[in-house]
ChimeraX commands (.cxc) that place a marker at each C-alpha (Angstrom):
marker #1 position 154.89,115.80,73.01 radius 0.5
marker #1 position 157.25,117.70,75.35 radius 0.5
marker #1 position 157.16,121.48,75.03 radius 0.5
marker #1 position 160.21,123.57,75.99 radius 0.5
marker #1 position 159.83,126.97,77.54 radius 0.5
marker #1 position 162.82,129.33,77.23 radius 0.5
marker #1 position 163.60,132.28,79.43 radius 0.5
marker #1 position 166.07,134.96,78.32 radius 0.5
marker #1 position 167.94,136.57,81.18 radius 0.5
marker #1 position 169.46,140.02,81.42 radius 0.5
marker #1 position 172.56,138.93,79.51 radius 0.5
marker #1 position 170.47,137.38,76.74 radius 0.5
marker #1 position 171.16,133.72,77.63 radius 0.5
marker #1 position 168.32,131.39,76.68 radius 0.5
marker #1 position 167.54,128.84,79.40 radius 0.5
marker #1 position 165.39,125.79,78.57 radius 0.5
marker #1 position 162.74,124.93,81.13 radius 0.5
marker #1 position 161.23,121.63,79.98 radius 0.5
marker #1 position 160.71,120.61,83.61 radius 0.5
marker #1 position 158.08,123.30,84.03 radius 0.5
marker #1 position 155.69,121.82,81.48 radius 0.5
marker #1 position 156.61,118.28,82.58 radius 0.5
marker #1 position 155.42,119.18,86.06 radius 0.5
marker #1 position 152.20,120.67,84.71 radius 0.5
marker #1 position 151.38,117.61,82.60 radius 0.5
marker #1 position 152.35,114.91,85.14 radius 0.5
marker #1 position 149.09,113.39,86.44 radius 0.5
marker #1 position 148.73,113.41,90.20 radius 0.5
marker #1 position 148.44,110.14,92.10 radius 0.5
marker #1 position 146.64,109.48,95.35 radius 0.5
marker #1 position 146.26,106.84,98.04 radius 0.5
marker #1 position 142.97,105.07,98.72 radius 0.5
marker #1 position 142.77,103.43,102.12 radius 0.5
marker #1 position 140.47,102.32,104.87 radius 0.5
marker #1 position 139.40,99.27,106.83 radius 0.5
marker #1 position 137.45,96.08,106.14 radius 0.5
marker #1 position 135.31,94.37,108.78 radius 0.5
marker #1 position 133.35,91.12,108.62 radius 0.5
marker #1 position 130.11,90.40,110.46 radius 0.5
marker #1 position 130.30,86.97,112.13 radius 0.5
marker #1 position 127.90,84.68,113.93 radius 0.5
marker #1 position 127.57,85.37,117.69 radius 0.5
marker #1 position 130.71,84.26,119.49 radius 0.5
marker #1 position 132.77,83.87,116.30 radius 0.5
marker #1 position 135.97,85.84,115.76 radius 0.5
marker #1 position 137.35,86.94,112.41 radius 0.5
marker #1 position 140.84,85.52,111.87 radius 0.5
marker #1 position 141.19,85.77,108.08 radius 0.5
marker #1 position 140.86,89.46,107.23 radius 0.5
marker #1 position 144.11,89.22,105.27 radius 0.5
marker #1 position 142.15,87.18,102.70 radius 0.5
marker #1 position 140.07,90.23,101.78 radius 0.5
marker #1 position 140.84,91.69,98.34 radius 0.5
marker #1 position 140.19,95.36,97.55 radius 0.5
marker #1 position 140.33,96.79,94.04 radius 0.5
marker #1 position 139.23,99.82,92.02 radius 0.5
marker #1 position 137.72,99.58,88.54 radius 0.5
marker #1 position 138.04,102.85,86.58 radius 0.5
marker #1 position 134.75,104.17,85.24 radius 0.5
marker #1 position 134.23,104.77,81.52 radius 0.5
marker #1 position 136.91,104.54,78.84 radius 0.5
marker #1 position 140.65,104.55,79.12 radius 0.5
marker #1 position 141.07,101.56,81.40 radius 0.5
marker #1 position 143.88,100.10,79.32 radius 0.5
marker #1 position 145.28,96.61,79.80 radius 0.5
marker #1 position 147.10,96.20,83.12 radius 0.5
marker #1 position 150.36,94.31,82.92 radius 0.5
marker #1 position 150.37,90.65,84.01 radius 0.5
marker #1 position 151.49,90.01,87.57 radius 0.5
marker #1 position 153.08,86.53,87.83 radius 0.5
marker #1 position 152.88,85.08,91.35 radius 0.5
marker #1 position 153.34,81.81,93.25 radius 0.5
marker #1 position 151.10,79.77,95.51 radius 0.5
marker #1 position 153.30,77.22,97.27 radius 0.5
marker #1 position 152.08,73.76,98.25 radius 0.5
marker #1 position 153.51,72.88,101.64 radius 0.5
marker #1 position 152.27,70.67,104.50 radius 0.5
marker #1 position 149.14,69.88,102.47 radius 0.5
marker #1 position 148.26,73.57,102.27 radius 0.5
marker #1 position 148.19,76.28,99.61 radius 0.5
marker #1 position 150.31,79.21,100.88 radius 0.5
marker #1 position 149.03,81.87,100.70 radius 0.5
marker #1 position 145.37,80.85,100.53 radius 0.5
marker #1 position 144.34,83.93,98.50 radius 0.5
marker #1 position 146.16,85.70,95.68 radius 0.5
marker #1 position 145.03,88.60,93.50 radius 0.5
marker #1 position 146.43,89.12,89.99 radius 0.5
marker #1 position 145.60,91.02,86.82 radius 0.5
marker #1 position 144.01,89.30,83.83 radius 0.5
marker #1 position 146.55,87.40,81.74 radius 0.5
marker #1 position 148.80,86.59,84.69 radius 0.5
marker #1 position 150.38,83.19,85.30 radius 0.5
marker #1 position 150.11,81.60,88.73 radius 0.5
marker #1 position 152.84,79.06,89.54 radius 0.5
marker #1 position 152.23,76.21,92.00 radius 0.5
marker #1 position 155.60,74.88,93.26 radius 0.5
marker #1 position 155.36,71.60,95.19 radius 0.5
marker #1 position 157.42,71.66,98.40 radius 0.5
marker #1 position 155.86,68.52,99.91 radius 0.5
marker #1 position 157.57,65.09,99.79 radius 0.5
marker #1 position 154.60,63.68,97.87 radius 0.5
marker #1 position 152.63,64.50,94.73 radius 0.5
marker #1 position 149.84,67.01,94.22 radius 0.5
marker #1 position 147.32,67.59,91.43 radius 0.5
marker #1 position 146.24,71.25,91.24 radius 0.5
marker #1 position 142.99,71.98,89.42 radius 0.5
marker #1 position 140.12,74.43,89.11 radius 0.5
marker #1 position 136.82,73.37,87.58 radius 0.5
marker #1 position 134.64,76.37,88.45 radius 0.5
marker #1 position 134.80,80.08,87.77 radius 0.5
marker #1 position 135.51,81.79,84.43 radius 0.5
marker #1 position 137.97,79.11,83.27 radius 0.5
marker #1 position 139.17,75.59,84.09 radius 0.5
marker #1 position 142.59,73.98,84.28 radius 0.5
marker #1 position 144.17,70.72,85.46 radius 0.5
marker #1 position 147.94,70.63,86.08 radius 0.5
marker #1 position 148.11,66.87,86.64 radius 0.5
marker #1 position 150.23,65.00,89.17 radius 0.5
marker #1 position 153.73,66.23,89.95 radius 0.5
marker #1 position 156.18,65.75,92.81 radius 0.5
marker #1 position 158.48,67.64,95.12 radius 0.5
marker #1 position 160.68,70.27,93.52 radius 0.5
marker #1 position 158.50,70.61,90.43 radius 0.5
marker #1 position 156.36,73.61,89.58 radius 0.5
marker #1 position 153.55,74.09,87.09 radius 0.5
marker #1 position 151.50,77.13,86.25 radius 0.5
marker #1 position 148.15,78.26,84.89 radius 0.5
marker #1 position 147.57,81.49,82.93 radius 0.5
marker #1 position 144.27,83.12,83.91 radius 0.5
marker #1 position 142.96,85.42,81.19 radius 0.5
marker #1 position 139.44,86.23,82.40 radius 0.5
marker #1 position 138.44,88.28,85.41 radius 0.5
marker #1 position 136.71,86.46,88.24 radius 0.5
marker #1 position 137.25,84.27,91.29 radius 0.5
marker #1 position 138.99,80.92,90.74 radius 0.5
marker #1 position 138.66,78.31,93.50 radius 0.5
marker #1 position 141.79,76.13,93.49 radius 0.5
marker #1 position 141.91,72.54,94.81 radius 0.5
marker #1 position 144.13,69.45,94.91 radius 0.5
marker #1 position 142.65,66.28,93.46 radius 0.5
marker #1 position 144.57,64.18,96.02 radius 0.5
marker #1 position 144.06,66.12,99.26 radius 0.5
marker #1 position 140.45,67.06,99.96 radius 0.5
marker #1 position 141.22,69.69,102.59 radius 0.5
marker #1 position 143.46,71.79,100.33 radius 0.5
marker #1 position 141.79,74.89,98.90 radius 0.5
marker #1 position 142.77,78.36,97.74 radius 0.5
marker #1 position 141.43,81.24,95.66 radius 0.5
marker #1 position 142.90,83.37,92.90 radius 0.5
marker #1 position 141.00,86.58,92.22 radius 0.5
marker #1 position 141.68,87.91,88.71 radius 0.5
marker #1 position 140.94,91.63,88.36 radius 0.5
marker #1 position 140.78,93.92,85.29 radius 0.5
marker #1 position 142.69,96.78,86.93 radius 0.5
marker #1 position 146.17,97.55,88.29 radius 0.5
marker #1 position 144.69,99.20,91.40 radius 0.5
marker #1 position 144.33,96.40,93.93 radius 0.5
marker #1 position 145.62,95.12,97.24 radius 0.5
marker #1 position 144.90,92.68,100.06 radius 0.5
marker #1 position 144.01,93.78,103.56 radius 0.5
marker #1 position 146.33,93.47,106.54 radius 0.5
marker #1 position 145.50,91.11,109.39 radius 0.5
marker #1 position 143.60,93.94,111.10 radius 0.5
marker #1 position 141.55,94.68,107.98 radius 0.5
marker #1 position 143.33,97.89,107.05 radius 0.5
marker #1 position 144.38,98.46,103.44 radius 0.5
marker #1 position 146.01,101.05,101.16 radius 0.5
marker #1 position 146.04,101.22,97.36 radius 0.5
marker #1 position 148.80,103.59,96.22 radius 0.5
marker #1 position 149.30,105.51,92.98 radius 0.5
marker #1 position 145.62,105.95,92.07 radius 0.5
marker #1 position 144.85,108.73,89.54 radius 0.5
marker #1 position 142.00,111.00,90.66 radius 0.5
marker #1 position 138.69,110.10,89.04 radius 0.5
marker #1 position 135.58,107.92,89.22 radius 0.5
marker #1 position 135.84,104.24,90.15 radius 0.5
marker #1 position 133.87,101.28,91.36 radius 0.5
marker #1 position 135.22,100.06,94.68 radius 0.5
marker #1 position 135.04,96.28,95.06 radius 0.5
marker #1 position 135.82,94.29,98.20 radius 0.5
marker #1 position 135.85,90.48,98.03 radius 0.5
marker #1 position 136.25,87.76,100.65 radius 0.5
marker #1 position 135.66,84.03,100.21 radius 0.5
marker #1 position 133.41,83.88,103.30 radius 0.5
marker #1 position 131.99,87.39,103.28 radius 0.5
marker #1 position 131.01,87.75,99.64 radius 0.5
marker #1 position 131.42,91.06,97.81 radius 0.5
marker #1 position 130.86,94.72,98.63 radius 0.5
marker #1 position 130.54,97.14,95.69 radius 0.5
marker #1 position 129.98,100.87,95.54 radius 0.5
marker #1 position 130.91,103.89,93.40 radius 0.5
marker #1 position 133.86,105.93,94.61 radius 0.5
marker #1 position 135.21,109.31,93.55 radius 0.5
marker #1 position 138.92,109.69,94.26 radius 0.5
marker #1 position 139.99,113.33,94.72 radius 0.5
marker #1 position 143.54,114.56,94.16 radius 0.5
marker #1 position 144.36,114.23,97.86 radius 0.5
marker #1 position 143.06,110.66,98.04 radius 0.5
marker #1 position 140.72,108.84,100.42 radius 0.5
marker #1 position 141.99,107.48,103.72 radius 0.5
marker #1 position 139.01,106.55,105.89 radius 0.5
marker #1 position 136.92,104.15,103.82 radius 0.5
marker #1 position 134.86,101.61,105.76 radius 0.5
marker #1 position 133.45,98.44,104.18 radius 0.5
marker #1 position 131.65,95.64,106.00 radius 0.5
marker #1 position 131.09,92.14,104.65 radius 0.5
marker #1 position 128.61,89.61,106.06 radius 0.5
marker #1 position 129.78,86.06,106.79 radius 0.5
marker #1 position 126.90,85.14,109.11 radius 0.5
marker #1 position 125.28,83.00,106.44 radius 0.5
marker #1 position 128.49,81.32,105.28 radius 0.5
marker #1 position 128.45,77.54,105.33 radius 0.5
marker #1 position 131.45,75.40,104.47 radius 0.5
marker #1 position 130.63,72.74,101.88 radius 0.5
marker #1 position 133.03,69.96,100.88 radius 0.5
marker #1 position 134.03,70.38,97.24 radius 0.5
marker #1 position 134.17,67.50,94.77 radius 0.5
marker #1 position 137.28,66.18,93.04 radius 0.5
marker #1 position 138.14,67.10,89.45 radius 0.5
marker #1 position 135.80,64.39,88.14 radius 0.5
marker #1 position 132.86,65.83,90.07 radius 0.5
marker #1 position 132.89,62.93,92.53 radius 0.5
marker #1 position 133.31,62.84,96.33 radius 0.5
marker #1 position 136.86,62.31,97.55 radius 0.5
marker #1 position 138.03,58.88,98.66 radius 0.5
marker #1 position 138.26,58.17,102.42 radius 0.5
marker #1 position 140.55,60.43,104.42 radius 0.5
marker #1 position 143.36,57.87,104.28 radius 0.5
marker #1 position 144.06,59.00,100.72 radius 0.5
marker #1 position 145.29,62.31,102.13 radius 0.5
marker #1 position 148.49,60.49,103.07 radius 0.5
marker #1 position 149.28,59.83,99.39 radius 0.5
marker link #1:1,2 radius 0.2
marker link #1:2,3 radius 0.2
marker link #1:3,4 radius 0.2
marker link #1:4,5 radius 0.2
marker link #1:5,6 radius 0.2
marker link #1:6,7 radius 0.2
marker link #1:7,8 radius 0.2
marker link #1:8,9 radius 0.2
marker link #1:9,10 radius 0.2
marker link #1:10,11 radius 0.2
marker link #1:11,12 radius 0.2
marker link #1:12,13 radius 0.2
marker link #1:13,14 radius 0.2
marker link #1:14,15 radius 0.2
marker link #1:15,16 radius 0.2
marker link #1:16,17 radius 0.2
marker link #1:17,18 radius 0.2
marker link #1:18,19 radius 0.2
marker link #1:19,20 radius 0.2
marker link #1:20,21 radius 0.2
marker link #1:21,22 radius 0.2
marker link #1:22,23 radius 0.2
marker link #1:23,24 radius 0.2
marker link #1:24,25 radius 0.2
marker link #1:25,26 radius 0.2
marker link #1:26,27 radius 0.2
marker link #1:27,28 radius 0.2
marker link #1:28,29 radius 0.2
marker link #1:29,30 radius 0.2
marker link #1:30,31 radius 0.2
marker link #1:31,32 radius 0.2
marker link #1:32,33 radius 0.2
marker link #1:33,34 radius 0.2
marker link #1:34,35 radius 0.2
marker link #1:35,36 radius 0.2
marker link #1:36,37 radius 0.2
marker link #1:37,38 radius 0.2
marker link #1:38,39 radius 0.2
marker link #1:39,40 radius 0.2
marker link #1:40,41 radius 0.2
marker link #1:41,42 radius 0.2
marker link #1:42,43 radius 0.2
marker link #1:43,44 radius 0.2
marker link #1:44,45 radius 0.2
marker link #1:45,46 radius 0.2
marker link #1:46,47 radius 0.2
marker link #1:47,48 radius 0.2
marker link #1:48,49 radius 0.2
marker link #1:49,50 radius 0.2
marker link #1:50,51 radius 0.2
marker link #1:51,52 radius 0.2
marker link #1:52,53 radius 0.2
marker link #1:53,54 radius 0.2
marker link #1:54,55 radius 0.2
marker link #1:55,56 radius 0.2
marker link #1:56,57 radius 0.2
marker link #1:57,58 radius 0.2
marker link #1:58,59 radius 0.2
marker link #1:59,60 radius 0.2
marker link #1:60,61 radius 0.2
marker link #1:61,62 radius 0.2
marker link #1:62,63 radius 0.2
marker link #1:63,64 radius 0.2
marker link #1:64,65 radius 0.2
marker link #1:65,66 radius 0.2
marker link #1:66,67 radius 0.2
marker link #1:67,68 radius 0.2
marker link #1:68,69 radius 0.2
marker link #1:69,70 radius 0.2
marker link #1:70,71 radius 0.2
marker link #1:71,72 radius 0.2
marker link #1:72,73 radius 0.2
marker link #1:73,74 radius 0.2
marker link #1:74,75 radius 0.2
marker link #1:75,76 radius 0.2
marker link #1:76,77 radius 0.2
marker link #1:77,78 radius 0.2
marker link #1:78,79 radius 0.2
marker link #1:79,80 radius 0.2
marker link #1:80,81 radius 0.2
marker link #1:81,82 radius 0.2
marker link #1:82,83 radius 0.2
marker link #1:83,84 radius 0.2
marker link #1:84,85 radius 0.2
marker link #1:85,86 radius 0.2
marker link #1:86,87 radius 0.2
marker link #1:87,88 radius 0.2
marker link #1:88,89 radius 0.2
marker link #1:89,90 radius 0.2
marker link #1:90,91 radius 0.2
marker link #1:91,92 radius 0.2
marker link #1:92,93 radius 0.2
marker link #1:93,94 radius 0.2
marker link #1:94,95 radius 0.2
marker link #1:95,96 radius 0.2
marker link #1:96,97 radius 0.2
marker link #1:97,98 radius 0.2
marker link #1:98,99 radius 0.2
marker link #1:99,100 radius 0.2
marker link #1:100,101 radius 0.2
marker link #1:101,102 radius 0.2
marker link #1:102,103 radius 0.2
marker link #1:103,104 radius 0.2
marker link #1:104,105 radius 0.2
marker link #1:105,106 radius 0.2
marker link #1:106,107 radius 0.2
marker link #1:107,108 radius 0.2
marker link #1:108,109 radius 0.2
marker link #1:109,110 radius 0.2
marker link #1:110,111 radius 0.2
marker link #1:111,112 radius 0.2
marker link #1:112,113 radius 0.2
marker link #1:113,114 radius 0.2
marker link #1:114,115 radius 0.2
marker link #1:115,116 radius 0.2
marker link #1:116,117 radius 0.2
marker link #1:117,118 radius 0.2
marker link #1:118,119 radius 0.2
marker link #1:119,120 radius 0.2
marker link #1:120,121 radius 0.2
marker link #1:121,122 radius 0.2
marker link #1:122,123 radius 0.2
marker link #1:123,124 radius 0.2
marker link #1:124,125 radius 0.2
marker link #1:125,126 radius 0.2
marker link #1:126,127 radius 0.2
marker link #1:127,128 radius 0.2
marker link #1:128,129 radius 0.2
marker link #1:129,130 radius 0.2
marker link #1:130,131 radius 0.2
marker link #1:131,132 radius 0.2
marker link #1:132,133 radius 0.2
marker link #1:133,134 radius 0.2
marker link #1:134,135 radius 0.2
marker link #1:135,136 radius 0.2
marker link #1:136,137 radius 0.2
marker link #1:137,138 radius 0.2
marker link #1:138,139 radius 0.2
marker link #1:139,140 radius 0.2
marker link #1:140,141 radius 0.2
marker link #1:141,142 radius 0.2
marker link #1:142,143 radius 0.2
marker link #1:143,144 radius 0.2
marker link #1:144,145 radius 0.2
marker link #1:145,146 radius 0.2
marker link #1:146,147 radius 0.2
marker link #1:147,148 radius 0.2
marker link #1:148,149 radius 0.2
marker link #1:149,150 radius 0.2
marker link #1:150,151 radius 0.2
marker link #1:151,152 radius 0.2
marker link #1:152,153 radius 0.2
marker link #1:153,154 radius 0.2
marker link #1:154,155 radius 0.2
marker link #1:155,156 radius 0.2
marker link #1:156,157 radius 0.2
marker link #1:157,158 radius 0.2
marker link #1:158,159 radius 0.2
marker link #1:159,160 radius 0.2
marker link #1:160,161 radius 0.2
marker link #1:161,162 radius 0.2
marker link #1:162,163 radius 0.2
marker link #1:163,164 radius 0.2
marker link #1:164,165 radius 0.2
marker link #1:165,166 radius 0.2
marker link #1:166,167 radius 0.2
marker link #1:167,168 radius 0.2
marker link #1:168,169 radius 0.2
marker link #1:169,170 radius 0.2
marker link #1:170,171 radius 0.2
marker link #1:171,172 radius 0.2
marker link #1:172,173 radius 0.2
marker link #1:173,174 radius 0.2
marker link #1:174,175 radius 0.2
marker link #1:175,176 radius 0.2
marker link #1:176,177 radius 0.2
marker link #1:177,178 radius 0.2
marker link #1:178,179 radius 0.2
marker link #1:179,180 radius 0.2
marker link #1:180,181 radius 0.2
marker link #1:181,182 radius 0.2
marker link #1:182,183 radius 0.2
marker link #1:183,184 radius 0.2
marker link #1:184,185 radius 0.2
marker link #1:185,186 radius 0.2
marker link #1:186,187 radius 0.2
marker link #1:187,188 radius 0.2
marker link #1:188,189 radius 0.2
marker link #1:189,190 radius 0.2
marker link #1:190,191 radius 0.2
marker link #1:191,192 radius 0.2
marker link #1:192,193 radius 0.2
marker link #1:193,194 radius 0.2
marker link #1:194,195 radius 0.2
marker link #1:195,196 radius 0.2
marker link #1:196,197 radius 0.2
marker link #1:197,198 radius 0.2
marker link #1:198,199 radius 0.2
marker link #1:199,200 radius 0.2
marker link #1:200,201 radius 0.2
marker link #1:201,202 radius 0.2
marker link #1:202,203 radius 0.2
marker link #1:203,204 radius 0.2
marker link #1:204,205 radius 0.2
marker link #1:205,206 radius 0.2
marker link #1:206,207 radius 0.2
marker link #1:207,208 radius 0.2
marker link #1:208,209 radius 0.2
marker link #1:209,210 radius 0.2
marker link #1:210,211 radius 0.2
marker link #1:211,212 radius 0.2
marker link #1:212,213 radius 0.2
marker link #1:213,214 radius 0.2
marker link #1:214,215 radius 0.2
marker link #1:215,216 radius 0.2
marker link #1:216,217 radius 0.2
marker link #1:217,218 radius 0.2
marker link #1:218,219 radius 0.2
marker link #1:219,220 radius 0.2
marker link #1:220,221 radius 0.2
marker link #1:221,222 radius 0.2
marker link #1:222,223 radius 0.2
marker link #1:223,224 radius 0.2
marker link #1:224,225 radius 0.2
marker link #1:225,226 radius 0.2
marker link #1:226,227 radius 0.2
marker link #1:227,228 radius 0.2
marker link #1:228,229 radius 0.2
marker link #1:229,230 radius 0.2
marker link #1:230,231 radius 0.2
marker link #1:231,232 radius 0.2
view
């Protein structure tokens, strides 16, 4: 409901001041920012900080249902580009094929499974992801292709820059759980109170020292055929 305040001047003219109450009742918004770092094995250098996802889950009631955020992950030169996407629950991720050969996008782990089947250059298919969680994405033809879609139950999210710095804008003051995710570094979680003037110097460190790359299986749960099949 919008209340109108009137002010009567010396000549008796009533002036409506709805903007005054509108200003009082407009919730303030803040920025939450900081920097992500990843612990590596001795001699190793972090080159994939931009794959880190940062998001805030509101505490208690009143979370609401964030609007879907449709995005694309392009298949080009036998790669998923970008390798990591973050979306809200209920979003559709499209996978356009820009290679001169066919791909078969699938995910058989995580909170849901899908298989888009074979399709060629110029075609695009999509998967709607309704549950929160991390979805590893693969191609059933090309063993080295992999990506991740992180589905989050909040509109307050971002991905880090190449130097690990991040900013989430438009955050209402209140209590949250801060979550930081990276496919090699795991997850960092902690409670966070966001004041009206925001938070700008957060530091979060993930640990990739124990990460070990393991070859995934195809959509049938079997090892991939010899590498020659990657030329399909």
